[in-house]
N, C-alpha and C positions, 0 to 999 in steps of 0.2 A: 884777152878775154878769159875771165876766171871760170873754171869748170866747177859745177856743183855736183854733189853725189847724192843720189836718191835711190831708194830701194823700190823697184816695181814688184808686182805680185809674182812674176816668174822667178826673179832673183831670190825673193824671200822663200819661195817653194823649194828651190834648189838648196838654199841654206838649211831649211828645215829637214830635208831629206839627208843632207850631209851630217847634220847633228844626230839624227836618229841612227845613222850607220855607225857613227863614232861612239855612241853610248854603250855599245856592246850589251844590249839588253835583250838578246835573243832568248828564246825559250830553250832551256837545257833539257836534253833528252836523258834517258838512263844511260849509264856507262857500263862497259864490259871491260873488266880489268884482269890482266894476266897475273896470277899469284906468283910473287917472287921475282917478277920481271923476266928477262930473257932466259935465265937458268931454269925457271919453272919450279915445280914441286919436287925438290930433292932433299936428301939429308944435308943439313947445313954443315959448314966446317966446324970443328970442335971449338974454335975460338969465336964463333959467331952463332951461338945457339938461340939468340933472340932475333935471328934474321927475319923470320916471318912476322913476328909481332912488331918489329921495327917497320917492316914494309907496310903492314896494315895501319899502323899509327900515322904513317905519312900520307895516307889516303883518307878521303872523307866519303863515307858510304851513305847512300840514300836508299830508301825503299824503292824497289824496281831495278836497282843495279844488279849486275851479274858478275860473278868472279869465275875465272877459268883456271883450272888446275891442269897443267901439262906435265906428264911424268911417264916413266918407263918402269915396268916391273914393280909397281907400287899400288897404292890405293889412297883414297881420301874418304874420311868419315866425319860427319857432324855428330857430336856427342854433347852430353850435358857437362856442366861445370866440374862436377866431381870426377867424372870419367876423364875429362881433359886433364885435371890436376894429377890424376893417378895413371895417365896413359892407358886407360882401360878401354880396349877395343871390342868388348863383348856385347855392348848394348848401344850400337849406333842408331841415331834417328835417321841417318842418311848414309848410304854406302855406294861407292862407285870405284871400279878398277879398270875402266876402259882406256885410260891413258890420256883422255881429253875430256875432262869433266867440267860441265857448266853448272854452277849453283846460283839460283836466283835468290836474291835477298828480298824476301817478300813481306817483311815486317820490320819495324824498328826494334832495337834491342841488341843483345849480344849473341853471337854465334861462335861456337867452339869447334875447331877442326883439328883432327890428328891424322897421321898416317896410320894405315892399318897394317903395314908391313912390320914384321917382328923387329923390335928394337929401335925403329926409326923415330918414334915419338920421344923416347927417352933421350935420343941424341939431338932433340930440338926441332924435329919436323912436326910442328904443331903451331896453331895460330888462333888468335882471338880477333874477331871482327865485330866492331861496334857500329851499328846502323843508326844514323841520326833519326830523331823523332821527326815525323813529317811536319813541315812548316804549315802554320794555319792558313797562309796565303797561297799555298800551292794547290794545284788542281788534283783531283782524286786519281787522275791517270798517271801520276808520278812526275809530271813536268813541274819545273820550278821557275817562277817569274820573280826577278829581283824586285824588292819593294823600293818604291821611290821613282821608278821609271815613269809611271803614269803622272805623277806629280810634276816631274820635270817637263814632260811633253805638254801638260796642261798650262804651266807657267809660260813656256815658250810660245804656245799658240795664243795665249792671252796677250802677251807683249806684241806679237806679230799682228794681231788684229788692230792694234792702235797705230802701227806703222803703215799699214796699207791704206 
């Protein structure tokens, strides 16, 4: 006796749910990143003065993300581009020296950070963070939904309607 294979509606529903789980199309929340990784916000080694800019360029920052600075006997400042280039700590737009600073990236564009401790910026303890322009398809609350997900689900549902 030959067996025949047919998809009933419950099998199709299970397949649909499995496909949705595999698509990895979940809504992405804002991220909280530790500046510099496990070592935190410290004076970099003399042979690695680009440490923080390399770290920042290996991350993709979005509006709503936060960056954490962990340090001892130091400080962190947000400054303008010229003050960043000159390591000028006299006119910060943001200053903290509590050892555990959270900074919310509240708009797209470029943020410039330096250490406020004397001589640290000149030794490379500074960082440029570029926050991506908000995607036109993202919601105003900072969540991001990958484009194409709804199209894939629609096509799968359309095909499934003919199988049932």
